[in-house]
C-alpha positions, 0 to 999 in steps of 0.5 A: 438568596438568604445564604447569599445576603448572609454571606455579604453581611459577613464579608462586610460586617463592620461596614454594615455595622457603621451603616445600621447604627443610622437607621433608628435615627433616620427612620424613627418608627422603625426605633419604636417597633425595635424597642421590645427587642432591645434585650434579645439584639443585645444578648444573641452576639454574645451567645454567638461569640460564645459558640465560636469560641475556644473555651479553653482560652477563656478558662486560661484567662479564668485561671489568672485572677490577678490579671483579671483583677487588674484589668477589672480595676482599670475599667471600672475605677480608673477610667472613670476617676480619670474621665472625671478628673480631666473633664471637671475644669471643661465647660459643659452641660452638666447632663453631658458632663455626668453622662461622659463619667457615667460612660466611663464608669460602665462596663464594656458592652456585651457585644465587645466578645462579638465585635472583637471576633470580627476584627481578629482580636482577643474575643476569649479575653473579651468574654471573660472581662465582660462577665466578671465586670458586668457582675461587679457593676452594681457595686461600683457604679453607685459608689462612683456616681455618689462619690464623683458626681453626687448622683444616688443611684437606686439599685436593688442589688438583688434584682439587678444581680439576678437580672445580670446572671439570668442575661449572661447565664442564658447566653452561656447556657444557650451557646453550650447547647449549640455547641453540644448539638453542632459539630465544630466543623459545621461551626467553623464552615458557618463562620461567616453566616454567624458573623452575619447573625451577630451584625443583624442583632447588633443593628437592631440593638442600635435602632431600638435604643434610638427610640424617641431621640430623633424627635429630641434632635429636631428640638435641640439640635445643638445639644444633640451635635455636641453630644455626638462629638463628645461620643466620638472624642471620648470613645477614641480617647478612651480606646488609645489610653487603653491601648497604650496602657496595656501594650506590654501585653502585646498589641492584640491584647492591648487592642482588645482591652482599649476596645473594651475601655472606649465601648461601655454598656450605657444600657446597664447604667440606664437600668441603674438610673431608672426614672432618675435619668435626665432625657439629655443623659439618655440622649448621650447614650444613644448617640454614644452607639454611633462610635461603637458601631462606626469606628470598628469598620473605619479603623478596621485597617488600623486594628489589623496593621497594629495587631499584626506587630503582636509576635504572638 
């Protein structure tokens, strides 16, 4: 029964993501219950992606530092500055404006690698970019938040870096242990089961981040509706611009970089903001999970059609 259920989830991974992200909003007690699982549910999909990936492909990208540096500048500097410039003349609540710029200033979500793997994109590229951009975020985010929005983020750099290092390093260590203990052919045979486990943990994370959002939506439905619409629009726009900007690399890589441009790690921004974050900003970060989880399923045919044009 368990094996067949996991197989079903693995075969329809993106559909389960799209439906699962609504659970926390629809069932508030479930969101409160899942809250303590936020960090493990964030890291397990990365670990699973690392177990399945060809590490030599990651090494190939690591040996191209100028290319990786250009991608990092695009994600952590160009993207938020462009968002700030485009939205500055648009009338909207200040908290929503801040949230959108902070979203663009964040590094890609850690689960980008797992989602890229589900969509058949370049997961090795995603892992390299995730690791480097996440490590550099404490240096870029406070500067951009102050210069663009006038927000002073009180980040204890050493603690923040130690926490990030433990999270990402722990995922690599766990993946290395599994790869040493489990033969490659067994990992390949159980790819669909691993996909299902990634999906389950991604859904747990999405449920957990919705804690408190449903009650807020009952009090201020207009703001939540506006935040949700803005989240979908921003995600799609950033993905489209990111894909076009890197299209010369071939569509598979370009779609991977577009995916990471639009799907940003607002959980880390929440850590940086701490108690300075207004709940309106937190609500946007929660509602922004909807496009991150729903769009891969909705756009899977488009991703695959465009990726098929890649001569590589």
